[in-house]
Structures are given as structure tokens and as C-alpha cells.
C-alpha positions in Angstrom: 92.9 124.5 273.2 96.6 123.6 273.1 98.1 122.8 269.7 101.2 120.6 269.7 103.7 119.2 267.3 104.9 116.0 268.9 105.5 113.6 266.0 107.4 114.0 262.8 105.5 112.3 260.0 107.4 112.0 256.7 105.4 113.5 253.8 103.0 115.3 256.2 100.8 112.2 256.5 99.5 110.5 259.6 101.3 107.3 260.3 99.0 105.5 262.7 100.2 107.2 265.9 96.8 108.3 267.1 96.8 105.9 270.0 100.2 107.0 271.2 98.9 110.6 271.2 95.7 109.6 273.0 93.7 110.9 270.1 90.1 109.8 269.4 90.3 110.8 265.8 93.0 111.0 263.2 92.8 113.5 260.3 94.4 113.2 256.9 94.6 116.1 254.4 93.1 115.8 251.0 93.9 118.3 248.2 91.5 119.5 245.5 90.7 116.9 242.9 90.3 115.2 245.3 93.9 113.8 245.6 94.0 111.1 248.3 97.3 111.0 250.3 99.5 108.0 250.8 98.7 107.5 254.5 99.7 104.4 256.4 96.5 104.5 258.4 94.7 103.5 255.2 96.1 100.0 255.5 93.6 99.4 258.3 90.7 100.0 256.0 88.9 97.4 253.8 88.8 100.0 251.0 91.1 102.6 249.5 90.9 106.3 250.4 90.1 107.0 246.8 87.1 104.8 247.0 86.0 106.5 250.2 86.3 109.9 248.6 84.4 108.7 245.6 81.6 107.3 247.7 81.0 110.7 249.4 81.6 112.6 246.1 84.3 114.6 247.9 86.2 117.3 246.0 89.0 118.0 248.5 87.7 121.6 249.0 88.8 123.4 252.1 86.5 122.7 255.0 85.1 119.5 253.6 85.3 116.5 255.9 84.6 112.8 255.1 84.6 110.3 258.1 85.1 106.6 258.5 85.9 104.3 261.4 89.4 102.8 261.4 91.2 100.3 263.7 94.5 101.7 265.0 96.3 99.1 267.1 93.7 97.5 269.3 91.3 100.5 269.3 88.7 101.9 266.9 89.3 105.5 266.0 87.6 107.9 263.6 89.4 108.7 260.3 88.7 112.2 259.0 89.7 113.0 255.4 89.6 116.8 255.5 89.9 119.0 252.4 92.7 121.5 252.2 92.0 122.8 248.7 95.2 124.1 247.2 96.7 124.5 250.7 96.7 128.3 250.4 96.7 130.2 253.7 92.9 130.8 253.3 92.4 127.1 252.6 94.4 126.0 255.6 92.6 128.5 257.9 89.3 127.1 256.8 90.5 123.5 257.1 91.7 124.1 260.6 88.4 125.7 261.6 86.5 122.7 260.2 88.6 120.2 262.1 88.2 122.1 265.4 84.5 122.2 265.0 84.3 118.5 264.0 86.4 117.7 267.1 84.1 119.3 269.6 83.5 117.0 272.6 86.7 115.0 272.0 89.8 115.1 274.2 92.3 115.0 271.4 92.6 114.9 267.6 95.8 114.4 265.6 96.0 115.9 262.2 98.5 115.7 259.4 99.0 119.2 257.9 100.5 119.7 254.4 103.3 122.1 253.7 102.1 125.7 253.7 101.1 128.3 256.2 100.8 126.4 259.4 100.1 129.6 261.3 96.9 130.1 259.3 95.8 126.5 260.1 96.4 127.2 263.8 94.5 130.5 263.6 91.5 128.7 262.0 91.5 125.9 264.6 91.8 128.2 267.6 89.3 130.9 266.4 86.7 128.3 265.5 87.0 127.0 269.0 86.2 130.4 270.5 83.1 130.8 272.6 81.7 133.4 274.9 79.0 132.4 277.3 77.6 133.7 280.6 75.9 131.1 282.7 75.5 127.4 281.7 78.3 125.7 279.8 78.0 125.0 276.1 76.2 121.8 275.3 79.4 120.4 273.7 82.8 121.3 275.0 85.5 122.3 272.5 88.2 120.0 271.3 90.8 119.4 274.0 94.1 119.1 272.2 95.0 119.2 268.5 98.3 117.5 267.7 99.8 118.5 264.4 102.0 116.3 262.3 104.1 117.9 259.5 107.0 117.1 257.3 109.1 119.8 258.9 108.7 118.5 262.5 108.3 120.1 265.9 111.4 122.3 266.0 110.6 124.0 262.6 106.9 124.2 263.4 107.2 125.9 266.7 107.5 129.5 265.4 104.5 129.2 263.1 102.4 127.7 265.9 103.4 130.5 268.3 102.6 133.1 265.6 99.2 131.7 264.8 98.4 131.3 268.5 99.4 134.9 269.3 97.2 136.2 266.5 94.3 134.0 267.5 94.7 135.0 271.1 94.6 138.7 270.2 91.5 138.2 268.1 89.8 136.3 270.9 90.6 139.3 273.2 88.9 141.6 270.8 85.9 139.3 270.7 85.8 139.1 274.5 85.8 142.9 274.9 83.1 143.4 272.3 80.9 140.5 273.5 80.9 141.6 277.1 77.4 143.0 278.0 77.2 146.8 278.3 75.7 146.5 281.8 79.2 145.5 282.9 81.2 147.3 280.2 81.4 151.0 280.6 84.3 153.3 279.6 86.0 152.9 283.0 85.7 149.1 282.6 87.3 149.2 279.2 90.1 151.4 280.5 90.7 148.9 283.3 91.0 146.1 280.8 93.5 148.2 278.8 95.5 148.8 281.9 95.6 145.0 282.5 96.7 144.4 278.9 99.4 147.0 279.2 100.8 145.4 282.4 100.9 142.0 280.7 102.2 143.1 277.3 105.0 145.5 278.3 103.1 148.7 277.3 102.7 152.1 278.9 99.2 153.4 279.4 97.5 156.7 280.2 93.8 157.0 280.9 92.2 160.5 280.8 89.2 160.8 282.9 86.5 163.4 282.8 88.4 166.2 284.5 91.4 165.7 282.1 89.1 165.6 279.1 87.6 168.9 280.1 91.0 170.5 280.7 92.3 169.1 277.4 89.4 170.3 275.3 88.1 166.9 274.1 84.7 168.2 273.3 83.5 165.3 271.2 84.1 162.7 273.9 82.5 164.9 276.5 79.4 165.7 274.4 78.7 162.0 273.4 79.2 160.9 277.0 77.2 163.7 278.6 73.9 161.8 278.6 75.3 158.9 280.6 76.0 158.6 284.4 79.2 156.7 283.4 81.6 159.3 282.1 83.9 158.9 279.0 87.6 158.0 278.9 90.4 158.5 276.4 92.7 155.4 276.6 96.3 155.8 275.3 98.5 152.7 275.0 102.1 153.0 273.8 104.5 150.4 272.5 108.2 151.0 271.8 110.3 148.2 270.3 113.8 147.4 271.3 116.3 149.3 269.1 115.3 152.0 266.7 111.7 152.0 265.5 111.2 151.9 261.7 108.1 154.2 261.9 105.5 155.5 264.3 102.0 154.4 263.7 98.9 155.6 265.6 95.8 153.3 265.8 92.6 154.9 266.8 89.5 152.9 267.8 85.9 153.8 268.4 85.0 152.8 271.9 81.2 153.4 272.2 80.5 150.9 275.0 76.8 151.2 274.3 75.0 153.1 271.7 71.3 153.9 272.3 71.4 156.6 269.6 71.2 159.2 272.3 68.2 161.6 271.9 68.0 160.4 268.2 67.0 157.1 269.8 67.4 153.8 267.9 64.5 151.4 267.7 64.8 148.4 270.0 66.0 146.0 267.2 68.7 148.5 266.4 70.1 148.5 269.9 70.3 144.7 270.4 73.8 144.4 269.1 75.1 147.8 270.3 77.3 146.2 273.0 79.7 145.6 270.1 79.8 149.3 269.0 83.2 149.5 270.7 84.6 146.7 268.5 87.1 149.1 266.9 88.4 150.1 270.3 88.6 146.4 271.3 90.6 145.7 268.1 93.1 148.5 269.0 93.6 147.1 272.5 94.0 143.6 271.1 96.5 144.6 268.5 98.6 146.4 271.1 98.5 143.3 273.3 100.4 141.2 270.6 103.0 143.6 269.4 105.9 142.7 271.7 105.3 139.0 271.3 105.3 139.3 267.5 108.4 141.5 267.5 106.9 144.4 265.7 109.5 147.0 264.7 107.3 150.0 264.5 106.5 152.3 267.4 102.8 152.1 267.9 100.4 154.2 269.9 96.8 153.0 270.4 94.0 155.5 271.2 90.6 154.3 272.2 87.9 157.0 272.5 85.4 155.5 275.0 82.0 156.8 275.8 78.4 155.6 276.4 75.8 157.3 274.2 72.6 157.5 276.3 69.5 159.8 276.4 68.9 161.9 279.4 68.3 165.5 280.4 72.0 166.2 280.1 72.5 164.5 276.7 73.7 166.4 273.7 70.9 167.6 271.4 70.5 167.9 267.7 71.6 171.4 266.8 74.3 171.5 269.4 77.8 172.7 268.4 80.8 170.9 269.7 84.4 172.2 269.9 86.7 169.4 269.4 90.3 169.0 270.5 92.3 171.5 268.5 89.4 173.9 268.0 87.5 172.5 265.0 83.7 172.8 265.6 81.0 170.4 264.5 77.2 170.7 264.4 75.3 167.8 265.7 72.5 167.0 263.3 71.9 163.5 264.6 73.1 162.2 268.0 73.2 158.7 266.6 76.2 159.7 264.4 78.3 159.8 267.6 81.2 157.6 266.7 82.7 160.1 264.4 82.5 162.7 267.1 84.7 160.8 269.5 87.1 159.7 266.8 87.5 163.3 265.7 89.0 164.2 269.1 91.4 161.3 269.0 92.5 161.9 265.4 93.0 165.6 266.1 95.1 164.8 269.2 97.2 162.3 267.2 97.9 164.9 264.6 98.7 167.7 267.0 100.6 165.8 269.7 101.9 162.5 268.6 103.6 163.2 265.2 102.9 159.8 263.6 104.0 158.6 260.2 100.6 157.1 259.6 97.2 157.0 261.3 94.7 154.2 260.9 91.3 154.3 262.6 88.9 151.4 262.9 85.3 151.7 263.8 81.8 150.1 263.5 80.8 153.5 262.0 78.0 153.4 259.5 75.2 151.1 258.4 75.8 152.4 254.9 79.1 150.5 254.7 77.3 147.4 255.8 74.7 147.9 253.1 77.3 148.5 250.5 79.7 145.7 251.3 77.8 143.2 253.4 79.2 141.2 256.3 82.6 140.1 255.1 84.3 143.1 253.6 85.4 146.2 255.6 85.2 149.6 253.9 88.6 151.3 253.4 89.0 155.0 252.9 92.4 156.6 252.7 94.2 159.8 251.5 97.3 157.8 250.5 97.4 155.1 247.8 100.4 153.3 249.2 98.9 153.0 252.6 95.6 151.8 251.1 97.4 149.2 249.0 99.4 147.8 252.0 96.3 147.6 254.1 94.4 145.8 251.4 97.2 143.3 250.9 97.3 142.7 254.6 93.6 142.1 254.7 93.7 139.6 251.9 96.5 137.7 253.6 94.8 137.7 257.0 91.4 136.6 255.7 89.9 140.0 256.6 89.3 141.6 253.2 88.9 145.3 252.6 87.3 147.2 249.7 88.4 150.7 249.0 85.7 153.3 248.7 86.3 156.8 247.4 86.7 160.1 249.3 84.6 162.1 246.9 85.6 165.7 247.2 82.4 166.9 245.5 80.5 165.3 248.5 82.3 167.5 251.0 79.7 170.2 250.6 77.2 167.8 251.9 78.6 168.1 255.4 78.8 171.9 255.4 77.2 173.5 258.4 75.5 176.9 258.7 77.0 177.5 262.1 80.1 175.3 262.5 83.1 174.2 260.6 81.4 170.9 259.7 78.2 168.9 260.3 78.2 165.4 261.6 75.7 164.1 258.9 75.6 164.3 255.1 72.5 166.0 253.7 71.0 167.1 250.4 72.1 165.4 247.3 75.4 164.2 249.0 74.1 161.4 251.2 76.6 158.6 250.8 76.6 157.7 254.5 79.9 155.9 254.7 81.6 158.5 252.5 80.1 161.4 254.5 81.5 159.9 257.7 84.9 159.4 256.2 85.0 163.0 254.9 84.0 164.2 258.4 87.0 162.3 259.9 89.4 163.6 257.2 88.8 167.1 258.6 90.7 166.1 261.8 93.8 164.3 260.4 95.6 167.4 259.1 98.2 166.4 256.5 98.9 163.0 258.0 98.9 159.8 256.0 95.6 158.3 257.1 93.2 155.4 256.6 89.8 154.8 257.9 88.4 151.2 258.3 84.6 151.1 258.6 83.9 147.6 260.0 80.2 147.9 260.7 79.5 144.8 258.5 82.3 142.3 259.3 82.7 143.4 263.0 79.7 141.2 263.9 78.5 137.8 262.6 75.1 136.2 262.8 76.3 132.6 262.5 79.4 130.5 262.7 81.4 130.1 259.5 85.0 128.9 259.1 87.1 130.8 261.7 84.2 133.3 262.3 82.0 132.7 265.4 78.6 134.2 266.0 78.8 137.6 267.7 81.8 139.8 267.7 84.4 138.7 265.2 87.5 140.7 266.2 87.7 141.7 262.5 90.7 144.0 261.9 93.0 142.5 264.5 94.8 140.0 262.2 94.7 142.5 259.4 96.5 145.2 261.4 98.9 142.7 262.9 99.8 141.5 259.3 100.2 145.1 258.2 102.4 146.0 261.2 104.6 142.9 260.8 105.0 143.2 257.0 
């Protein structure tokens, strides 16, 4: 859906130009209170906007919409009074999403937008318009064009619209990758998509196939992928800005393209959403796609550890011992705790070979994080308070909130192994599942500044809400882009 700024409306109000724009609806912002704007289009109504708001008991809350027919010129159009709350970025994101959903089936809608974060409004509108379908078209097509009217005018608005569009496009890419059925999406497919992104976004790319993984000692990836006829891949994307980078960041994503649980087989209901178990890897690819367009000053390397976790005669077994990249060994107590095994290889490689200033991994890792924090907050673990604070702030700004959970050192003994350096599951009295997984990952980061984002809850959604659409959410994409552009 294109978003345009074609008309400068003083005061940020709609001035009766809907016909000129070919719009079927005109939207006027209403602040909390509600506070009705001074809109010229109201002159075409037989009542005041205050009376209309009072009739509907409107509050001006973000996402609220009140509608009435209005004559503009010689045509009847729909007037939408849409709430923007206090016009915070979160309010405008929600308001933009509400308008885009209300505009479904229409060719064009023109909206006055109050002063504030126009990029957030654009993000909300575009992300709420997202859909992923295979086969028949949706029953109602998305809004065709959204024309934005602001006090600043088109020239001033263009950078914000471009920024919001870039962030929404990256998030949509992450959603597309995760929503693609696993029958099509295997590790080589994901690697091919990464290569396509690299060509389009000015990145360099290296994909390690099975032979290189064996030669390099990537035992975690090889073990997890051993049960599948479709072998694993390690995808490495590299971005270098013009001039001198201000830091080097490594992003690591879990890329399990389907997770059956392996020999520790999941029940059928537990497998139904496992096409999205590579959501973290999709986020890393999506973030990398937007770096050059957003002018990120950091050097960024993206690693996606991609494998398919399947049961077969060649699959890894409970009790196996894996030798990871760099030599650390882990005992497999449960083959369904596979994500940490592939991430371990990538984290150890980043520490030993890439010399980053900071490492951040993102993964749909544990059901425990989902139980603890629900479907809207990601779990954050970090060995560095400053990094944790900056990621938390970025998540708040992006509308992708994080909640920091502790790396409890007393729980470390819960992942001791009798035969290896570490076990891949917590046991005994130390069974905080999300914490145990984070402690396992910490074994592979050396002394690096590191954070782990467990997005098992917010990585998928069961219903549309504001800018979130049912299915894969792309959670983490905007958060990491905010953090990298801060």
C-alpha cells in the first residue's frame, strides 16, 4: 500500500480535499478527551464534531474510530474521526493500524495526522495491511492508497515516511519468511532467500553447506540436522557502512525451519506452528536487509543457524554428546531442546572468529518464556547492564517490549552433565526453563558483551491486533533496527 503526502493542510486537519485525492473516506484525528479538531470538512455536517463524538461516547483513545457520511463537493464520502490518544509513537502506530483496517476494500483514504512520530503512524498502517495467503485471495482487499496530510507538508514528511516504510518492509519480510510452509522452506531455501536479500541490500553473504560444517566442526548444527534429508546451513551476512564503523555487532538467529521435536517427538498440536520456529533467523535476515537504507553506522554481521529437526534412523538421540564449534561438548537430554544447540555453534564462531563488540541472539527458544511473559513481551537475558538497558529502551520505542529475566548463577549446576561440559536441559531443583536455556547459551559467548532475546511468545500471534497480524509477527525486527540506529 503506498503512503503519500500530497497536500499541506494547516494545523494538520483535513480541509475537504478528499475528492481531489480520489479518496472514498476522509479521516480526522481526535485526541484524548475527546478533543474534536477544527476541521473544515465539519462544515458539511448538520451537527458538530463534538456532538458526533458525544453520541458515540468516544474518548479519543488510540485505535478508536467513529464514522459518519459527509458530502464533499458533489459526492458523499465517509468521515472517520479516529482517536490518536496523546499522539505518542505507540498511539500513532495503533491509530495508523486502525485506519488501515477500516479502509480495507477502499481504493484510497486521506488522513490528517497530528504532529508526532509520523514514521510510527506509517508503520502501523503498513503492518496492519500485511497478509500472507496461499491460494484464494482475501475476501476483502487491503486499502489501496493512504494519503497523509500534515502541518509540516510533503517535503518534511518524506524522511519519516521512508523510515516507517523501510521498517515495515523489513518486518513484513521477517513475517513472510516465518509464515512460509516448511514443505517449501528448508535450510537451503532460507539460504537462497538470504542470498537474494544480500544482492538487493548491498551485503556480502557466505553460506556453509554440510561439507563445510563438517570441516569447521559445527557439531550442533550437524547433530540437529542429522535426522532430516534436507541438510543444515550456516548463513553469514555482512554489512559494512561507508566510512569508519562505530562498532561491530553480531546478530545470531535460530533458523529451525521445522521442529518436530526430533526423537523427543512433539504432540501434533505442538507441531502446528513449528514452521515459525525459524522466526529469529528471519528477523536477522530482515534486519540486515534494512541497514543500508537506514544508514546504520555500525558494522553488522548476521548469522543464521538453519536446520530441520526431524526424527529418523540417523537423528540425534537422547544421551548423545555433541562437540560444538570451538570444542565445548554438550549432552543431549532432550532432542526438542535443539535451538540452543545450533545457536551454540554460531555464538562460539562469533566469539572466536568475528571479534564483535556485542552479540545479540534472537530465538523462539522456550515455552517457559511464553508461560512467564505471555504473547506480547520478549524475554531478555544479558551479561551486561548497559546493553540490556539499551535494548529495553529500543523495544519500548518500537512497540516490541522486553522484560529482563535473571541469569541465576545458582541455577548453573542444573545444566551440569556427567559426561560432557554442559547438558542441553535443566534438571533437578533448577528447572527454570528459559533461564536454563540462557545459561546454556552463555557457555558459548566467552567474555563478549551479549544479550539473548527469547521471543517464543511474541514471535507468533493468534489474532490481529493493532499492527500485529495473525501468524508470524516479525517481533524483534523493529526493536533491533531501533537499537542499531540509536
